[in-house]
C-alpha positions in Angstrom: -0.8 -4.7 -25.6 1.3 -2.3 -23.4 4.8 -0.9 -23.8 8.1 -2.7 -23.9 10.2 -2.9 -20.7 12.7 -0.3 -21.8 10.0 2.2 -22.9 8.1 1.7 -19.7 11.1 2.5 -17.6 12.1 5.4 -19.8 8.6 7.0 -19.7 8.3 6.7 -15.9 11.7 8.2 -15.4 11.3 10.9 -18.1 8.2 12.2 -16.2 10.5 13.3 -13.4 13.4 14.8 -15.2 12.2 18.3 -14.0 12.2 17.4 -10.3 15.0 19.0 -8.4 16.6 17.6 -5.3 16.2 19.9 -2.3 19.2 22.2 -1.9 19.8 22.4 1.8 21.7 25.6 1.2 18.4 27.4 0.5 17.6 27.3 4.2 19.5 27.4 7.5 19.9 23.7 8.4 19.4 24.5 12.0 15.9 25.8 11.1 14.8 22.5 9.4 12.3 20.5 11.5 13.6 17.5 13.3 11.3 14.5 12.6 10.9 10.9 14.0 9.1 8.2 12.1 7.7 5.3 14.1 7.3 2.3 11.9 9.3 1.2 8.9 6.6 -0.2 6.7 5.6 1.3 3.4 4.1 4.6 4.7 6.9 5.3 7.1 9.6 4.6 4.4 7.7 6.8 1.9 7.5 9.7 4.3 11.2 9.3 5.3 12.2 9.2 1.6 10.3 12.4 0.8 11.9 14.2 3.8 15.5 12.9 3.3 15.4 13.6 -0.4 14.7 17.3 0.4 17.3 17.6 3.1 15.1 17.3 6.3 16.5 15.6 9.4 14.6 12.4 9.9 15.0 9.3 12.0 13.0 6.1 11.5 12.6 3.4 14.2 11.1 0.0 13.9 10.3 -2.3 16.9 10.8 -5.5 14.9 14.3 -6.9 14.8 14.3 -7.0 11.0 12.0 -6.5 8.0 9.2 -9.0 7.4 9.7 -11.4 4.5 5.9 -12.1 4.1 4.9 -10.6 0.7 1.5 -9.1 1.7 0.2 -6.8 -1.1 1.2 -7.4 -4.7 -0.5 -4.7 -6.7 1.6 -1.5 -7.2 -0.4 1.4 -8.7 0.9 3.6 -11.5 0.8 6.6 -9.2 3.1 4.8 -6.7 5.8 4.3 -9.4 5.5 8.0 -10.2 5.8 9.0 -6.5 8.8 6.8 -5.9 10.7 7.7 -9.2 12.6 10.7 -7.7 14.2 8.5 -5.1 15.5 5.9 -7.7 13.1 3.2 -6.5 11.1 3.0 -9.7 14.2 2.6 -11.9 15.5 -0.2 -9.7 12.3 -2.3 -9.8 10.1 -1.5 -12.8 11.8 -4.0 -15.1 11.0 -6.8 -12.6 7.4 -5.9 -12.1 4.7 -7.5 -14.2 2.3 -5.1 -15.9 -1.4 -5.8 -15.4 -2.8 -6.7 -18.8 -5.5 -9.3 -18.3 -8.0 -9.9 -15.5 -10.2 -13.0 -15.5 -13.4 -13.2 -13.5 -15.5 -16.3 -12.8 -18.7 -16.8 -10.8 -19.6 -20.3 -9.6 -17.0 -21.6 -12.0 -18.5 -19.9 -15.0 -16.3 -17.5 -17.0 -17.9 -14.1 -16.8 -15.2 -11.9 -18.3 -11.6 -11.9 -19.5 -10.9 -8.2 -19.3 -8.1 -6.5 -21.2 -6.9 -3.9 -18.7 -6.8 -0.6 -20.5 -3.7 1.7 -20.3 -4.1 4.8 -18.2 -2.1 7.7 -19.6 -0.2 5.3 -21.9 1.0 3.3 -19.0 -0.3 0.1 -17.2 -2.8 1.0 -14.4 -0.7 -1.2 -12.1 2.1 -3.7 -11.9 2.4 -6.9 -9.8 5.4 -7.1 -7.5 5.8 -8.5 -4.0 5.5 -5.8 -1.3 8.6 -7.1 0.5 10.7 -6.3 -2.6 9.3 -2.8 -2.9 9.9 -2.0 0.8 13.4 -3.4 0.6 14.2 -1.1 -2.4 12.7 1.9 -0.5 14.9 1.1 2.5 18.0 0.8 0.3 17.2 4.2 -1.3 16.8 5.7 2.1 20.1 4.3 3.2 21.8 5.9 0.2 20.5 9.2 1.5 22.2 8.6 4.8 19.2 7.4 6.8 19.3 3.9 8.4 16.2 2.2 9.8 16.8 1.7 13.5 15.5 -1.8 14.0 14.7 -3.2 17.5 13.8 0.2 18.8 10.6 1.0 20.6 9.4 4.0 22.6 7.6 5.1 25.7 6.6 8.3 27.5 5.2 10.2 24.5 4.3 13.7 25.5 3.8 16.9 23.5 3.2 20.6 23.6 2.1 23.0 20.8 5.6 23.2 19.5 7.4 19.9 20.3 6.9 16.2 21.0 9.1 14.2 23.3 9.6 10.5 24.0 12.0 7.9 25.3 13.7 5.5 22.8 14.2 1.9 24.0 16.6 -0.8 22.8 17.0 -4.2 24.3 14.6 -3.2 27.1 16.9 -0.3 28.1 16.0 3.4 27.8 18.7 4.9 25.6 17.5 8.4 24.7 15.1 11.0 26.0 14.7 13.1 22.9 12.6 16.0 21.5 11.3 16.3 18.0 9.4 19.0 16.0 7.1 16.3 14.5 6.5 12.6 15.2 4.9 10.5 12.5 3.1 7.3 13.6 3.3 4.8 10.8 3.1 1.7 13.0 0.3 -0.2 11.5 -3.3 -1.1 12.2 -2.6 -1.9 15.8 -0.8 1.5 16.2 0.8 2.2 19.6 1.0 5.8 18.7 -2.7 6.0 18.0 -3.5 4.2 21.2 -1.3 6.6 23.3 -3.0 9.5 21.7 -6.4 8.0 22.5 -7.6 8.8 19.0 -10.9 7.0 18.1 -10.6 4.5 15.2 -14.0 4.8 13.8 -15.6 2.0 11.7 -16.3 -1.7 11.8 -14.8 -5.1 11.4 -15.9 -7.3 8.5 -17.5 -10.5 9.7 -15.4 -13.1 7.9 -12.1 -14.7 8.8 -9.8 -13.8 5.9 -6.8 -15.9 4.9 -3.8 -15.2 2.6 -1.3 -17.7 1.2 1.4 -18.1 -1.4 2.3 -21.2 -3.4 5.0 -22.1 -5.8 3.5 -23.5 -9.1 4.3 -24.0 -12.7 0.7 -24.1 -13.8 -0.3 -20.4 -13.8 -1.5 -19.2 -17.3 1.2 -16.8 -18.6 -1.2 -14.5 -20.4 -3.1 -13.6 -17.2 -2.0 -11.5 -14.2 -5.0 -11.8 -11.9 -8.0 -14.0 -11.5 -11.1 -13.7 -9.3 -13.4 -16.6 -8.4 -16.7 -15.7 -6.8 -19.6 -17.9 -5.6 -23.2 -17.7 -4.5 -22.1 -18.2 -0.9 -20.4 -14.8 -1.0 -16.9 -16.2 -0.8 -14.3 -14.6 -3.1 -10.9 -15.9 -4.0 -8.5 -13.4 -5.6 -5.4 -14.8 -7.2 -2.4 -12.8 -8.5 1.0 -13.7 -10.0 3.5 -11.3 -8.3 6.7 -13.1 -9.5 7.6 -16.0 -11.7 6.5 -19.4 -10.2 4.6 -17.7 -7.4 0.8 -17.3 -6.9 -0.8 -15.4 -4.1 -4.3 -16.1 -3.0 -6.6 -14.0 -0.7 -10.0 -15.2 0.4 -12.7 -14.0 2.7 -12.9 -17.4 4.3 -10.5 -19.9 6.0 -8.2 -22.3 4.2 -7.1 -20.3 1.2 -4.1 -22.6 0.9 -6.4 -25.6 0.2 -8.3 -23.5 -2.4 -5.0 -22.6 -4.1 -4.0 -26.3 -4.3 -7.3 -27.2 -5.8 -6.6 -24.8 -8.7 -2.9 -25.7 -8.9 -2.3 -29.4 -8.0 1.5 -29.1 -8.4 1.6 -26.2 -5.9 3.6 -26.1 -2.7 2.4 -23.8 0.1 5.1 -21.2 1.1 3.0 -19.7 3.9 -0.6 -19.2 5.0 -2.0 -16.9 7.7 -5.3 -15.6 8.9 -6.3 -12.0 9.4 -9.2 -9.8 10.3 -10.3 -7.0 7.8 -11.6 -3.7 9.2 -13.0 -0.6 7.6 -11.8 2.1 10.0 -10.2 5.5 10.0 -9.2 8.3 12.4 -11.3 11.5 12.2 -8.1 13.5 11.7 -4.6 12.4 11.0 -3.0 15.0 13.3 -3.0 15.5 17.0 -0.8 18.6 17.8 2.8 17.5 16.8 1.9 13.9 15.9 0.7 12.6 12.6 -0.8 9.2 11.8 -0.4 7.7 8.3 -0.9 4.4 6.5 -2.7 1.6 8.5 -2.3 3.6 11.7 -4.7 6.2 10.2 -7.0 3.9 8.2 -7.7 0.3 7.4 -9.7 -1.1 4.5 -10.7 -4.1 2.6 -7.9 -5.7 0.4 -10.5 -5.8 -2.4 -9.4 -3.2 -4.9 -5.8 -3.4 -3.9 -5.6 0.1 -2.3 -4.0 -0.4 1.1 -0.3 -0.4 0.1 -0.9 2.3 -2.5 -2.7 4.7 -0.1 0.0 4.1 2.5 2.7 5.3 0.1 0.6 8.2 -1.0 0.1 9.2 2.6 3.8 9.2 3.3 5.0 11.1 0.2 2.1 13.6 0.5 2.7 14.4 4.1 6.5 14.6 3.7 6.2 17.1 0.8 3.6 19.1 2.7 5.7 19.5 5.8 8.6 20.6 3.7 6.5 23.3 2.2 4.8 24.2 5.5 1.4 23.3 4.1 -0.8 22.4 7.0 -3.9 22.0 4.7 -2.5 18.5 4.2 -4.4 17.4 7.3 -7.7 17.8 5.3 -6.1 16.4 2.2 -5.1 13.1 3.9 -8.4 12.7 5.6 -10.5 13.3 2.4 -8.4 10.9 0.4 -8.8 8.2 3.0 -12.6 8.7 3.0 -12.8 8.2 -0.8 -10.6 5.2 -0.9 -12.4 3.5 2.0 -15.7 4.1 0.3 -14.3 2.6 -3.0 -12.9 -0.5 -1.3 -16.0 -1.1 0.8 -18.1 -0.9 -2.4 -15.8 -3.4 -4.1 -16.1 -5.7 -1.0 -19.9 -5.5 -1.1 -19.9 -6.4 -4.8 -17.6 -9.3 -4.2 -19.4 -10.8 -1.2 -23.0 -10.2 -2.1 -25.4 -13.1 -2.0 -28.2 -11.2 -3.7 -29.2 -12.8 -7.0 -30.2 -9.4 -8.4 -26.9 -7.6 -7.5 -24.8 -10.6 -8.7 -26.7 -10.5 -12.0 -26.0 -6.7 -12.4 -22.4 -7.2 -11.4 -21.8 -10.0 -13.8 -23.6 -8.3 -16.7 -21.5 -5.2 -16.2 -18.2 -7.0 -16.3 -19.3 -9.2 -19.3 -20.1 -6.0 -21.2 -16.8 -4.4 -20.1 -15.0 -7.3 -21.5 -16.5 -6.6 -25.0 -16.4 -2.8 -24.6 -13.3 -1.8 -22.6 -14.3 1.9 -22.2 -16.9 0.8 -19.7 -14.2 -0.2 -17.2 -11.8 2.8 -17.7 -13.1 4.6 -14.6 -12.4 1.5 -12.5 -8.9 1.0 -13.7 -8.2 4.7 -13.5 -9.0 4.5 -9.7 -6.8 1.3 -9.5 -4.0 3.4 -11.1 -4.2 5.9 -8.2 -5.7 8.7 -10.3 -8.1 10.0 -7.7 
């Protein structure tokens, strides 16, 4: 099933042979907007790439001293590969990524379905790759365009008018610049300082469980499978993925996912484990005058369905291209997409964590049928691919 490595790379690249790099000679460079991105995660990098690729003046700051090495998300949607292809990111990574072909689902230890993941538009719906590797490649592509992430840089004193935004940049606890921008993009995560300063309500709720994520090294992962889901009558769900050779990541809506991983893979060695809280929240609008919010600064969602990283990158590239074209309708576009994705991930979470015998029976029957009749699950994997 699926395409060979060379043909996958060729097809993804071929789709973008008609895209032209922005010719800065088409406009007076002095008239191009001056933009600051706060936060060098996936959404901030994606926005900066879209802008720099088309000749816009963009700076990107990050308060951390260096990029995080924790892998976080592992599922990269087909649409993300397409969005990042013009910047050379896809060509640099696609041969390392593992295409999603098989997904195994068990409930209380019983095999419910071994689903062959259907192709979407003749390409895998998603690939598995550690998020840290994707972000590193994005940052390298940005550097080749002449934009360097300014690590160890924070800000204060954000103020704005109808035409400009102004703030003070801080390095090593010293105020180094008081500078004005045409646009500021807050891509600084779920605990966004930008959103807090704007006093923008973050509407929604926290899920009740304490979630945990861990990675182990193991030689016992079944090579023919890319992802496994273990559910139970208690409402606990353990999702396992295989983002790179010898590594398995586990996410669970309960404590001690590391112990659960070792129960499945006795030869495993824990690489890291951390706890986190999952929220279903979003801003009413991603824009406040001259400031935009994207990625987790604008919305947070359940990791079930694997949409957080993919929506963050979509936010960045969509907003970047819209600002280049002067399309302010992007405000509604971003908001509407977030609403749909959050609804989908919340639905997935409810299906995963349900304790209702009736709903579990319906869920398990559906996926059992989808295993025998793949057309039944095409809609689901189409959404996973990013084709909203």
